[in-house]
C-alpha positions as CSV (number, residue, x, y, z in Angstrom):
1,X,78.2,129.4,113.6
2,X,81.8,129.5,112.6
3,X,84.0,132.2,111.1
4,X,86.2,129.9,109.0
5,X,85.9,126.8,106.8
6,X,85.6,123.5,108.7
7,X,88.2,120.8,108.6
8,X,86.6,117.6,107.4
9,X,87.7,114.4,109.1
10,X,86.9,111.1,107.6
11,X,83.5,110.8,109.3
12,X,82.3,114.3,108.4
13,X,83.5,113.8,104.8
14,X,81.6,110.6,104.6
15,X,78.5,112.4,105.9
16,X,78.9,115.0,103.2
17,X,78.9,112.3,100.6
18,X,76.0,110.4,102.2
19,X,73.7,113.4,102.3
20,X,74.6,115.2,99.0
21,X,76.3,113.0,96.4
22,X,74.0,112.0,93.5
23,X,76.6,109.8,91.7
24,X,75.1,107.6,89.0
25,X,76.0,103.9,88.9
26,X,77.9,104.6,85.7
27,X,80.0,107.3,87.3
28,X,80.6,105.1,90.3
29,X,81.9,102.3,88.1
30,X,84.2,104.8,86.2
31,X,85.5,106.1,89.5
32,X,86.2,102.6,90.8
33,X,87.9,101.5,87.6
34,X,90.1,104.6,87.7
35,X,91.1,103.9,91.3
36,X,92.8,100.7,90.1
37,X,95.2,102.7,87.9
38,X,98.7,103.8,89.0
39,X,97.7,107.5,88.3
40,X,94.5,107.3,90.3
41,X,95.4,110.4,92.1
42,X,94.6,112.4,89.0
43,X,90.9,111.6,89.5
44,X,88.7,114.4,90.7
45,X,86.6,113.9,93.8
46,X,83.0,112.8,93.1
47,X,81.6,115.9,94.9
48,X,83.8,118.0,92.7
49,X,82.4,116.4,89.6
50,X,78.9,117.1,90.8
51,X,79.8,120.7,91.5
52,X,81.1,121.2,88.0
53,X,77.9,119.9,86.6
54,X,75.9,122.3,88.8
55,X,78.1,125.2,87.5
56,X,77.3,124.2,83.9
57,X,73.6,124.3,84.7
58,X,73.8,127.5,86.8
59,X,75.6,129.4,84.1
60,X,73.6,128.0,81.2
61,X,76.9,127.0,79.6
62,X,76.7,125.5,76.1
63,X,80.4,125.4,75.0
64,X,82.8,123.8,77.4
65,X,86.6,123.3,77.3
66,X,88.5,120.9,79.5
67,X,92.3,120.8,79.8
68,X,93.3,117.5,81.3
69,X,90.7,114.7,81.0
70,X,92.3,111.5,82.2
71,X,89.6,108.7,82.3
72,X,86.8,111.2,81.6
73,X,85.0,111.5,85.0
74,X,84.8,115.3,85.1
75,X,84.0,115.4,81.4
76,X,81.2,113.0,81.8
77,X,79.7,115.0,84.7
78,X,79.9,118.2,82.7
79,X,78.7,116.7,79.4
80,X,75.6,115.2,81.1
81,X,74.7,118.7,82.4
82,X,74.8,120.3,79.0
83,X,71.7,121.1,76.9
84,X,71.2,118.8,73.9
85,X,73.0,121.3,71.6
86,X,75.9,121.7,74.0
87,X,79.5,120.6,73.3
88,X,82.7,119.9,75.2
89,X,86.2,119.9,73.8
90,X,88.7,117.9,75.9
91,X,92.5,118.4,75.7
92,X,94.7,115.5,76.8
93,X,97.8,113.6,75.6
94,X,97.7,110.0,74.2
95,X,97.5,107.3,76.9
96,X,95.9,104.0,77.6
97,X,93.3,105.8,79.8
98,X,91.8,107.6,76.7
99,X,90.0,104.3,75.8
100,X,88.4,104.2,79.3
101,X,87.1,107.7,78.8
102,X,85.7,107.0,75.4
103,X,84.1,103.7,76.6
104,X,82.2,105.4,79.4
105,X,81.1,108.4,77.3
106,X,79.7,106.0,74.7
107,X,77.9,104.0,77.3
108,X,76.4,107.2,78.7
109,X,75.2,108.2,75.3
110,X,77.2,111.4,75.4
111,X,80.1,110.6,73.1
112,X,78.5,112.9,70.5
113,X,78.9,115.9,72.7
114,X,82.6,115.4,73.5
115,X,85.5,116.1,71.2
116,X,88.7,114.6,72.6
117,X,91.8,116.2,71.1
118,X,95.1,114.3,71.8
119,X,98.1,116.6,71.7
120,X,100.0,118.9,74.1
121,X,97.4,121.2,75.5
122,X,99.2,124.4,74.7
123,X,99.2,123.3,71.0
124,X,95.5,122.5,71.1
125,X,94.6,125.8,72.8
126,X,96.7,127.8,70.4
127,X,94.9,126.1,67.5
128,X,91.5,126.7,69.1
129,X,92.4,130.4,69.3
130,X,93.2,130.5,65.6
131,X,90.0,128.6,64.7
132,X,87.4,130.4,66.8
133,X,88.9,133.9,66.5
134,X,87.2,135.2,69.6
135,X,85.6,134.6,72.9
136,X,83.6,131.4,72.3
137,X,83.6,129.3,75.5
138,X,81.3,129.6,78.5
139,X,83.4,127.5,80.9
140,X,87.0,126.2,80.9
141,X,88.1,123.5,83.5
142,X,91.8,123.2,83.9
143,X,93.3,120.1,85.6
144,X,96.5,119.2,83.7
145,X,100.2,119.7,84.1
146,X,100.6,122.3,86.9
147,X,103.8,123.9,85.5
148,X,101.7,125.4,82.7
149,X,98.9,126.7,84.8
150,X,99.9,130.4,84.3
151,X,100.0,129.8,80.5
152,X,96.6,128.0,80.6
153,X,95.1,131.1,82.4
154,X,96.1,133.4,79.5
155,X,94.7,131.0,76.9
156,X,91.5,130.6,78.9
157,X,90.9,134.3,79.2
158,X,91.3,134.7,75.5
159,X,88.9,131.9,74.7
160,X,86.2,132.7,77.3
161,X,83.3,135.0,76.8
162,X,82.8,137.9,79.2
163,X,81.1,136.3,82.2
164,X,82.5,132.9,81.5
165,X,84.3,130.8,84.1
166,X,87.8,129.4,84.3
167,X,88.3,126.8,86.9
168,X,91.6,125.5,88.2
169,X,91.9,122.3,90.1
170,X,94.6,121.4,92.8
171,X,95.2,125.0,93.8
172,X,95.8,124.0,97.4
173,X,98.1,121.2,96.2
174,X,97.8,119.1,99.4
175,X,99.2,121.9,101.4
176,X,102.4,122.1,99.4
177,X,101.5,125.7,98.4
178,X,102.8,126.6,101.9
179,X,106.4,125.6,101.1
180,X,108.8,128.5,101.2
181,X,111.3,127.3,98.7
182,X,109.7,124.5,96.7
183,X,111.9,122.3,94.5
184,X,108.9,121.3,92.4
185,X,108.2,123.4,89.3
186,X,104.5,122.3,89.7
187,X,104.4,123.7,93.2
188,X,106.1,127.0,92.1
189,X,103.6,127.4,89.3
190,X,100.6,126.9,91.5
191,X,102.0,129.4,94.0
192,X,102.6,131.9,91.1
193,X,99.1,131.4,89.8
194,X,97.4,131.9,93.2
195,X,99.4,135.0,93.9
196,X,98.8,136.5,90.4
197,X,95.0,135.8,90.5
198,X,94.7,137.6,93.9
199,X,95.2,140.9,92.2
200,X,94.2,140.1,88.6
201,X,91.6,142.8,87.7
202,X,90.5,140.7,84.7
203,X,88.6,138.3,86.9
204,X,86.3,137.9,89.9
205,X,87.8,135.3,92.1
206,X,87.0,132.6,94.7
207,X,89.3,129.7,95.9
208,X,87.2,126.9,97.4
209,X,88.5,124.2,99.7
210,X,86.8,121.6,97.5
211,X,88.8,118.5,96.6
212,X,92.4,119.6,96.5
213,X,91.4,123.2,96.1
214,X,89.3,124.6,93.2
215,X,89.7,128.2,92.1
216,X,86.8,129.9,90.2
217,X,87.7,132.9,88.0
218,X,84.8,134.8,86.3
219,X,86.0,136.8,83.3
220,X,85.1,140.5,83.7
C-alpha cells in the first residue's frame, strides 16, 4: 500500500508497457516514424493514447475535438474508439507532418471520421462556436501551444456538452511548473491554468501523472 503516486523508473515504466499497452502495429509504425522528426517531443506517450481511447469508449463520446494533432497518433487512437457514426475535428497549423497524419489515418480506414482543419486553433475554435451555436462536443483534447491554454479552456467549455470532458496535456511540464519566476510564457500559462482549474466551479477535476501530466475536466 502507498499513500502517494509511485515514481516510475525505466524498468517499472517498461513493465507498465509490457503488461498493459495494446498498441497496434500501425500505431507502432506511426510512433517510430514520428520519433525520427526534430519535433518528436510533441508526440503523446503510447499509454496516454490508449487512455484517451478508453475515455472515448467509457463516455460514449461521438463528437470529438482535438487542438494540436501533429502526426496524428492521438487522433488515430481516439478515432478508432469512436462508433461508426462518430467524428473527430482536428485543429492544427500547416506543416510537413500533416501528410504523415493523413497517410496513417487513410491506412487505418479512419480518414472519413477525421476532419483536419489547418489554421490557428483560436480561429478554428471561434468558427466552430459560430457554426454549432451550442454545446456540441463530448470530449476535447488539448495538446497545442501552451501559452493559449487558458483561452482554449474557455473555448472548450463553450463547445462541450454538460458532462463532457476537456483534457489538457503537459500540465506537469517536465517539472517546470515548479519554477518560481519562469521566463517562459508557456510555463507561466500552464501554471495559470493549473491554479485556475483548482477552484473553477464549472468543472470536476483530476490531474493525472500520465505522460507529462494529463488534466481531466468534466463540465458541470
